[in-house]
Phi, psi and omega in degrees: 000137181278131177257128180263127179254119181266103184296321185294326182266354183285149176282170178300319180295320179293323178293317178299317180295323181292328182268353184295142177280160181304139181298335183299339180298336179258009181281111185299320181294319179295317179299322178294320178297316180296316179299322179294319178299314181300315181293324178295317179291320179298319182273329186258353175066214186302315181299320178291322178299314179298316181299316180292319180297317179292323181291319186270313185258350180077016181206143175285155177301138178228145177267114187251114175298141187278324196308309185292324179288326177292320178297320178293324180297323180294338178272321187269335177278152180293156178300324179296320180294316180297315180297322179295320179292320178296319178296317180299317180299316180295317181294320179297316179295315180301314182297313185287332173292321182289334184253014177299126176290143180249169179294148179236131178231123183232125172275098186286337174199161183307123178085356180237114182242133178247134183234149170243123181243142178253130180232133178284151171295152179284333181209159179209143175258131183244123179257121180250111181302142178243228178080214186292332182226082180302128186265080179298331179297329177299317180297315178299316184284343176266312188288316185294313176300323178297318179295316181300321182281348176099019175298130189274333183224125176243131175242121185250133176233149176207148181301147180290151176267150180303327181262009179081180177074206183231149172299136183305315182293321177293320178297317180294318178299319178298317180296320178296333179270357181078019179271127189271336182204155182228140174274129177268089175205138185230189174071191181299330180295324178291316179299317179296319180296319178293321185285321189245011185306312184294328183282344186285313184202142179292340183281354177273120187238162177219155176222160185224147172265148178245152177229158180293133177295139178086351180285141178269356176287142181296142177281145178260122187249140173288137181277351184282144174223170176300349183281352182219137182283130182299331184289346184245015181295133172244133182251147180237137179240151177291148179289000000 
């Protein structure tokens, strides 16, 4: 059942409670567990990532192609839902293109010019929360601004589903963003893999797709990142 929170009629205490972050963020034991997971993945590489994923989620990381799940999503989601997601994607792109910062050059004194230049990151890891309420909007709000700014490689991870595959809305959002595949791995182990993948082993490689600047066609992105060894990729297809 949906609960409606009326901000205008709420007391100060109720507003503070509504905005409060989860208490678990201050749990010393939980923080220690997370730190231990991060260090194990950082030190143990792919094998440690698989071990943590199997221990916590009951499944090893898998590379799941988006196309078939996105096609299924267009069938099972309502037409209104699909149109709303497409509209959101267009609006997000329009806004971020319009607000892109540009270079600034100022001649502060004769013969002396100071410039500010903006440069996109070469790669970015995107974590899309799953669970009871998969946040497809997170994927749209992360991937589209990254594409607009010119990030060359996007690696997307999301927690695995009990029945495998991808959540329909997340698959459709990925397709709208031009993302071809998603890694099903979640939690601190996924964040650690994204953060420390390149440092773990030279045998972990990544490749990137490029798109024409200014094109409104979705960019097609390679799902591989330094966080996962290409030789051990497992792919999952929709039935």
